Every structure is written in C-alpha cells, then in structure tokens.
C-alpha positions in Angstrom: 157.3 291.1 139.4 157.3 293.3 142.5 155.4 296.0 140.6 152.8 293.5 139.4 152.3 292.2 143.0 151.8 295.8 144.3 149.2 296.4 141.6 147.3 293.3 142.6 147.6 294.3 146.3 146.3 297.7 145.4 143.4 296.1 143.5 142.4 294.1 146.5 142.4 297.2 148.6 140.2 299.1 146.1 137.6 296.3 146.1 137.0 297.0 149.8 135.6 300.4 148.9 133.1 298.7 146.5 131.9 296.1 149.0 128.3 296.8 148.2 128.7 294.8 145.0 131.0 292.2 146.4 130.8 288.4 146.6 130.2 288.0 142.8 132.4 288.0 139.7 132.7 291.5 138.3 131.9 291.7 134.6 134.3 294.0 132.9 133.0 293.3 129.4 129.8 291.4 128.6 128.7 289.7 125.5 126.5 291.6 123.0 128.2 294.9 124.0 127.7 296.5 120.6 131.5 296.6 119.8 132.3 295.6 116.2 135.4 293.7 117.4 134.5 292.6 121.0 130.8 291.9 120.7 131.3 288.2 121.4 133.8 288.6 124.2 133.1 288.4 127.9 135.7 289.3 130.6 135.2 288.8 134.3 137.4 289.3 137.4 137.0 288.1 141.0 139.1 287.1 143.9 139.4 286.3 147.6 141.6 288.2 150.1 142.5 285.9 153.1 144.3 286.7 156.3 145.0 283.8 158.7 146.3 283.1 162.2 147.6 279.8 163.5 148.4 278.8 167.0 150.2 275.5 167.7 149.6 274.2 171.2 152.6 274.1 173.5 154.2 277.3 172.2 155.9 275.5 169.3 155.2 278.3 166.9 155.6 281.3 169.2 157.2 284.1 167.2 156.6 282.5 163.8 155.0 284.5 161.0 151.9 282.3 161.1 151.5 283.0 164.8 151.7 286.7 164.2 149.2 286.7 161.3 149.8 286.0 157.6 148.3 285.8 154.2 146.3 282.6 154.1 145.9 282.1 150.4 144.7 285.3 148.7 144.0 284.9 145.0 142.6 286.7 142.0 140.5 285.3 139.1 140.6 286.4 135.5 138.2 284.7 133.0 137.8 285.5 129.3 135.2 283.8 127.1 134.8 284.3 123.3 131.5 283.0 121.9 131.8 281.4 118.5 128.1 280.7 118.4 125.3 280.0 120.9 126.8 276.5 121.7 130.5 276.9 121.3 132.9 279.3 123.0 136.6 279.5 123.8 137.7 280.0 127.4 140.9 281.2 129.2 141.3 281.3 132.9 144.1 282.6 135.1 144.3 282.6 138.9 147.4 283.9 140.6 148.0 283.5 144.3 149.4 286.7 145.9 151.0 287.1 149.3 149.5 290.4 150.2 151.4 290.8 153.5 154.7 290.4 151.7 153.7 292.7 148.9 153.0 295.4 151.6 156.4 294.6 153.2 154.8 293.7 156.5 157.8 292.3 158.4 157.5 289.1 160.4 154.2 288.3 158.7 155.4 286.2 155.8 158.0 283.6 154.9 160.9 285.3 153.2 161.8 282.1 151.3 158.5 281.9 149.5 157.6 283.7 146.2 155.5 286.8 146.1 153.1 285.1 143.8 152.1 281.6 142.7 150.4 280.3 139.6 147.4 278.5 141.0 145.6 278.0 137.7 146.4 278.9 134.0 144.5 277.0 131.4 142.4 277.5 128.2 140.1 275.4 126.1 136.8 275.1 124.3 133.4 274.7 125.8 130.3 273.2 124.2 126.9 272.6 125.9 126.4 269.6 123.6 129.9 268.1 123.3 131.5 269.0 126.7 134.6 270.9 127.8 138.2 270.3 126.7 140.9 272.3 128.5 144.7 272.2 128.7 147.1 273.8 131.2 147.4 274.0 135.0 144.1 273.0 136.4 142.4 270.7 138.9 143.1 267.0 138.4 140.3 264.5 137.6 140.7 262.9 141.0 140.4 266.1 142.9 137.5 267.4 140.8 135.4 264.2 141.1 136.4 263.0 144.6 138.7 265.2 146.6 136.8 268.4 146.3 133.8 266.9 148.1 135.5 267.1 151.5 137.8 270.1 151.0 135.5 272.2 153.1 137.6 273.1 156.2 140.8 275.1 157.0 143.2 272.2 157.7 141.9 270.1 154.9 143.0 267.3 152.5 145.2 265.3 155.0 143.4 262.1 154.1 143.4 262.2 150.3 146.0 261.7 147.6 146.0 265.2 146.0 148.6 267.4 147.7 150.1 264.6 149.8 152.5 263.2 147.2 155.7 264.7 145.9 154.0 267.9 144.9 150.4 268.3 143.7 151.6 270.5 140.8 154.2 268.1 139.5 152.7 264.7 140.2 149.4 265.9 138.7 147.3 264.9 141.7 146.0 268.3 142.7 146.4 271.4 140.5 148.3 269.6 137.8 150.7 271.2 135.3 150.4 270.2 131.6 147.1 268.5 132.2 144.5 267.8 129.4 141.0 267.4 130.8 137.7 266.6 129.2 134.3 266.9 131.1 130.8 266.2 129.8 127.4 265.4 131.2 125.4 262.4 130.2 122.1 262.7 132.0 122.7 262.4 135.8 126.4 261.3 135.2 129.3 263.8 134.8 132.3 262.1 133.1 135.8 263.4 133.8 138.8 262.2 131.6 142.4 263.4 132.1 145.8 263.0 130.5 149.0 264.2 132.3 151.8 265.0 129.9 155.5 264.8 130.8 156.8 267.7 132.8 160.1 269.2 134.1 162.0 267.5 136.9 161.0 268.3 140.5 164.0 268.5 142.9 163.5 266.5 146.1 166.7 267.5 147.8 170.4 266.8 148.0 173.2 268.1 145.8 175.8 266.9 143.4 175.8 263.1 143.1 173.2 262.9 145.8 170.7 265.2 144.0 167.3 263.5 144.1 164.8 264.3 141.3 161.2 263.3 140.5 160.1 263.1 136.8 156.5 262.7 135.7 156.6 260.7 132.5 152.8 260.8 131.8 149.6 259.3 132.8 145.8 259.3 132.7 142.7 259.4 134.9 139.0 258.8 134.8 136.3 259.9 137.1 132.5 260.0 137.3 129.9 261.8 139.4 126.4 260.4 139.7 123.6 262.8 140.7 121.0 260.6 142.4 118.8 263.6 143.2 119.1 267.3 143.9 120.9 266.7 147.2 122.9 263.5 146.8 126.0 262.9 144.6 128.1 259.7 144.5 131.5 259.9 142.8 134.6 257.8 142.1 137.9 258.3 140.3 141.1 256.4 139.3 144.4 257.9 138.2 147.6 256.3 136.9 151.0 258.1 136.6 154.3 256.8 135.3 157.1 258.4 137.2 160.8 258.1 137.8 162.9 259.0 140.9 166.7 259.3 140.2 169.7 260.3 142.2 172.6 262.0 140.4 173.1 260.6 136.9 173.1 256.9 137.7 170.7 255.4 140.2 167.0 255.6 139.1 163.7 253.7 139.8 160.5 253.8 137.8 157.1 253.8 139.6 153.5 253.2 138.6 151.7 255.6 140.9 148.0 255.0 141.4 145.1 256.6 143.2 141.7 255.0 143.6 138.9 256.7 145.6 135.2 257.3 146.1 133.2 260.0 147.8 129.6 260.9 148.7 128.1 264.4 149.1 124.7 264.9 150.6 123.1 268.4 151.2 119.5 268.0 152.4 118.1 271.3 153.5 120.6 273.1 155.7 122.8 270.0 156.3 126.0 269.3 154.6 127.4 265.7 154.9 130.4 264.5 152.9 132.8 261.5 153.1 135.8 260.2 151.1 137.9 257.1 151.1 141.0 256.3 149.0 143.8 253.9 148.3 147.1 255.3 147.1 149.9 253.0 145.7 153.5 254.1 145.4 152.3 257.7 145.8 153.1 259.0 149.3 156.8 259.6 150.1 158.3 257.2 152.6 159.0 258.8 156.0 162.7 258.3 156.2 165.8 260.5 156.9 167.8 259.4 153.9 165.5 258.6 150.9 166.8 256.6 148.0 165.2 256.1 144.5 164.5 252.4 145.0 162.6 252.9 148.2 161.2 256.5 148.0 157.4 255.8 148.1 155.2 253.9 150.4 153.8 250.8 148.8 150.2 251.2 149.9 148.5 253.9 151.9 144.8 254.4 152.9 143.0 257.6 153.7 139.6 258.8 154.6 137.8 262.1 155.3 134.4 263.3 156.6 132.5 266.5 157.1 129.2 267.2 158.9 127.8 270.7 159.2 124.5 272.6 159.7 124.0 276.1 158.4 121.8 278.5 160.5 120.4 281.4 158.4 120.7 284.6 160.3 119.8 287.5 158.0 120.3 290.0 160.8 122.0 292.8 158.8 125.7 292.2 158.9 125.4 288.5 159.8 124.0 286.2 157.0 124.6 282.7 158.2 126.7 280.5 160.5 127.7 276.9 160.2 129.1 274.8 163.1 130.7 271.6 161.9 132.8 268.6 162.9 135.2 266.9 160.5 138.1 264.5 160.3 140.8 263.1 158.0 143.4 260.4 158.4 146.1 258.6 156.5 147.6 255.2 157.3 150.5 253.3 155.9 153.0 250.7 157.1 154.9 252.6 159.7 153.1 255.9 160.1 149.6 257.3 160.7 147.9 260.6 161.0 144.5 261.1 162.5 142.9 264.5 162.8 139.5 265.6 164.0 138.1 269.2 163.8 135.5 271.3 165.4 134.8 274.6 163.6 132.5 277.5 163.0 132.1 279.3 159.6 130.2 282.6 159.7 129.3 284.5 156.5 128.7 288.3 156.8 127.5 291.0 154.5 129.5 292.4 151.6 131.4 289.1 151.0 133.2 288.9 154.4 133.5 285.6 156.2 135.2 284.4 159.4 136.3 280.7 160.0 137.4 279.3 163.3 138.7 275.8 163.7 140.3 273.6 166.4 142.5 270.7 165.2 142.7 267.6 167.5 145.7 265.6 166.4 146.7 262.0 167.0 149.7 261.1 164.9 152.7 258.7 165.0 155.1 261.6 165.6 153.0 263.3 168.3 151.9 266.4 166.5 150.3 269.0 168.8 146.7 270.3 168.6 146.2 273.6 166.7 143.9 276.6 166.5 143.2 278.1 163.1 141.5 281.5 162.3 140.8 282.9 158.8 139.2 286.2 157.8 138.3 286.4 154.1 136.7 288.8 151.8 135.4 287.4 148.5 134.6 289.5 145.5 
C-alpha cells in the first residue's frame, strides 16, 4: 500500500511539470485508435492536489497538523469506457483519495491515525443516451446528486444537509454510498434519479465487549428529480428511505426507518451563482449524548438549510483568470441542539489549473464553537 501511495504522490508531482495542459482530463487512450483489440476503449485520468490550512480562533488548534498545513482532500480519477455501439457503452470509474503529506512522511502535517488512502468512488455500469445510466458500487447518493450538490460550493460545506451528517455517509448511504445501485435518465427538462441501497457490513460506533455499539444498514431506496426551467435555473427534490438497526453487544437492538426529504434551487444568471437548500431528516442524525443506547440513538426530527451567493469577476490578466467573492451559510436544528454557520469567502482561479480559496467561518452553535479561518491551495488536472 505504501508503494502505491508513493507512486500516486509521484504522479501528482509529475503533473506539475506538465501544467500547460492541466485543468482537463488527460486521455491516455481514445476511441477509434486503430488497435484491433482496444479500438473501442477510452481511458482517461485526472485529479486534484489540495493543500489546506485551518486556524481556529482562540488558539484551540495551535500545534495541530491542520494548523501547520495538511492535505485537504487530494484525489485521482481513473475512467474507462468501452463502446459497444454508438449508443451503448460500459463504464468503470475509480477515485482514490490520497494523503500526499503523509505519503511524503512530512511529520506534524497529517493525522497518524488516518489511512494513507481512501476509496472515494469505485463503481461500474452501462450508459445509454436513449435508456439512461445504470451503475453499481460506491458512488454519490440520489439525495446528494439531486439536492445536496447544489450548495456544496464552499470549504466548510454540508453542515445543513443530511449527507455526511448521519452515522457515516459511506455506510448509511447518504453521501458516497457503498453498495449503491443508481439509475439516471433524462426526460426532456427533467432528470430522474432512482437509487437502491443494498445491505452492507456493520459500522462500529464505539464501545467494547458487551457495550460494543454497531450500526447496520439493512437496505433502502431513494428517488430524486431535477427540473431545468431554463439554461440558468434548476429546481430539484429528493426523498430517501433506509432501514437500519443499532445494536449493543449481542442482545439489545432497535430498528429505525431513516428518512431524508429535501429540495434545492440553483440559479446561475450571467456571472451570478445563487443556490439554496432545505431538508427534513427523521431518525437520521445521531443524538448528542455522552452514553448512546440503541433505543435512543437518533434524533427524531432535524431540519437543515443552506445558501450560497457569489459573483464571478473575469480577470484574464495572464496568471489570474477569475475571482469569486461569496457569502454562504448552513444550519441544522433539532430538539436540544443547533448549529448556525455563516461564511465570507473568496475563490480565485489561476492559469494552469491552480486555484486559491479563502474562507472565514462565523459560528453560532449550542456548544459555543469558535470562528475559523480556512485556506486551500489546489491544482486540478
């Protein structure tokens, strides 16, 4: 595994020397290449190298690896398509996340308890322009694809939506769900999303021995739709249902019917970007308590919202391509707890695929979380 990580880290370094062709997928093998075996095969690679800095006000994180600078979500993309005919093709997609700082053994700049790599996406399927796309594997959920993605535009994102705020977005299927079957097709201005979450392995919530707490996803389904009113305006909604069980040791267990219901709007007139989201989450968010038990593990009802407003100024001055100042916010409320965040940020795109994001988080929460400053330097290829 360490060898693979170092190879990926080396690949990211090599791409910096080819920055003239950056900011686009690199086609390793194209269709109609003349090969008797691979003539209908297309292979692409891409990725994003991201370094971050985080400063929690009040000195709460002084000396932490995030305060010293850390890998903030670097990833690589590998796509393979095999064309059966002009309408039908098979697709396979793999996206590993790689902690570049840890791969390079940069002490005090990574969490030693985290893995070198993560499997962000791994799925395959069949694509038809006429009949739609059917995929299986670890991929974005229906709820996130139709609704949550609309406001996932900032650094400290997704605090007001279900995906990623439950037990774990990989296991409960709310975000990048494991063992997820998804179907997507367009019917005129409407894009339909259907999803089925299959049973998956237990997710350990903590404890040991007879007190070991586990979450089991038994299965579920989801439906979502996006309506394209015009070139700039999209309305969307989604609903998901998951059968789950929380058990402690080998005896005590409780079944839950987890539900997410939400809607979003995305409007991009000219250089403006406006987006908003609202959602209701039932038996989905873990209860804020010191000693959780299966019968009372999840909040009954929680409500969240998010918004984003930004304006992009084209620059085209050589190295600087554009800059986007923005304001944003997200919040979540349930019976005995609430989070409320507002953000002021600036995202600047530069030549050769480089980008710098600056963001200030203004926090107002039940547990008195401090404000934060976030910085991210990224290179997309």
